[in-house]
N, C-alpha and C positions, 0 to 999 in steps of 0.2 A: 448677715453676710453669707454664712454657709448655705442657708436656704436659697439665697439668690444664685449662688454659684451652681448649686445642684439643678435649679430651674434652667439656668443657661445651658448646662451640660445636656440635660434632657431634651431641650429644644434643638440643640445642635444634632443630637442623635436622630430625632424625628425628621428633621429637615435635610439631613445629609443625603447626598446622592447615593443611589444604590451601588453596591459593589459591581465592578465590571464583570460581565458574564463572558462566557466563551464566545469567540468570534466564529462565524460560520463561513467556511471557505469552500470554493468550488475549484476543482482541479483544472488547471489551464493545460489542455492537451498539447498545445503548440510549444510549451516549455516544460513538458514532462516526458520522461521515458520509462517504459516498462520493459525491462530486458532480462535475458536469461542466458545461461551457458550450460552445455551438456557435453560430456566427453564423447568423442567419435574416434575409434582406433587410438591414435597417439596424441591427438590434439583435442581442443575444446571448440565446439561450434557455438558462435554467439547468434542470438536472434532477438527479436522484439515483437511487441504487439503495437499496431499503429492506431487502433481505434479503442477508446476507453473513456470512462467518465468516473467521477468520484466526488464525494463531499466529505469535509472534515470539520468537526466541531472541536475547537482547541483554545485553551487558555494557558499561556506560558507560565502563569503562576499556579496552575493546577493541572499538571500533566495527567494525573490519575483519572480525571474526568473526560479525557479525550474520547471521541467517537469517530469512527471511520467507516465509510461504505464505498465500495467500488465495483464497477462492472467492466469487463473486458469482452470485446467481440472476438471470439476465438478465430473466426475466419480472417482476421487482420494479421495473423502471424506472418512474420517476414524474416527469413534468414538469407535474403539476397540470392536465392536460388529457386527459380520458378518451379522446377520439377520437384525439388524437395518440399517446397511449401505446399504444393498440391497433395503430396503424400501425407504431410502432417495434418492437412485438413480432412483427410479421408478416414474411413472407419478404423484403419490400423492405429491411428493416433487419436486426434481430438474429436473426430466424427462430428464436424461442425453442423451438419444438417440436422442431426438429432440433438446435439448439445451446443447451441449457438453462443452461449455466454459462459464466462467464468466470473464468479462473484465472490466478494469478501465482505463480511460484516463483523466488526469488532464487538467484543463483549466485556473486556476489562483491560486494564493497564497495570503492569507490575514492574518491579526493579527500577523505579525511577531514580535517576541520578541527576539532580538539578544542576550541579556544577558542570557536568559534562553534557547536559541537555539530551540525555538518552533514556530509553525505557524499553520495555518489552510489551508489544501490543498483541493481545490474544484475540482470536476470533475464529470464525468458520469460513473455510474456503470450499466453494462448490465448483467442481471441475469434472467434466466428462460424466456428469450425473451422480457424482459421489461427493458427499459433504463430510469434511473432516476438520477437526480443530488444528490450527497451526499457530505458531508464534513468530512474529516479526521483530527483529531488532531495529528499533527506530531511533532517529536522531532529529532534533529540531534545529534547523540551520539559521533561523532568525526571521525577523519581520522587517520590512522596509516599504517605502512608497516608490512606485515607479515614476518615470518622468511626467506622467499624466496625473499624478496624485492618487493613484489607486493603491490601496494597502494590499501587500502580498506577503505570503509566508513560504518558507522553504523547508522541506522535509525529505528524509531519506529512509528507506526501509530495505532490509535484506533478510533472506532466509534461504534454507536449502530444503527441497522437497524430494521425496521418493515418488517418482511418477507411477510406479506400480501400485502404490496405495490408492491411487485414483483410477485404477483399471486401465492405465495406458501401458500395455505390456509388450508391444511389438519389439522384436529383436532378431538378430542373426548370430549364430554361433560361428566363431572364427576357427580356422584350421589349426592355429597355434594355441587354441584355448581362449576362453573368455568370450566376450560379446562385442558386437559392433557398436552399440549405443549404450552409454552409461545410464543407470537408473537415477542417480542423484542429479538434480537440476538446481543450479545456483540462480537465485532470483535477486535482482537489484532494481529498486524503483526510486527514481529521483523526481521529486514533485515540486512544482511551483504552482501555488494556488492563490486565488484572489478572494478578498473578503466580499461576501454577498451582502449588499446593503439592505 
């Protein structure tokens, strides 16, 4: 009897379906936002990038194995001010003719909190010709099917960067002291992505 039970158990293991692997997601640009804020005098100016793409490999049961790659077209910067956006695309800032893209490639995940569905995503950001390691605070917002039966996932990422570390140094000194534009840039990315079959 014992031998028969062992045989049954072994057969079940051999014929069992493989463990579910990470789903491969593609970022849905029309339902995703890549935004930033930077101080200007007394307020903060908000902006966004309108053209980008990305892919995510993610398993909600194994946050630590997540992988992310993304590319932003620097010329798509948009602060709702045509004159300012032209200046931001020029050599004083992003110099988009020389450095047309901003890229991010993840390399590891740490500080996973499965209860809160949060973690820290480490990777390399390349912007303005400078590649530096950064850390994103990320949150998994869930998975669901849209009305057409497509599987989708939601994610959020935030971080703060020092633009000078990427060689974006332009500024103006104020008569009262200090500078016109802040160096710290707050980044927030809200992602809706669909599963690639």
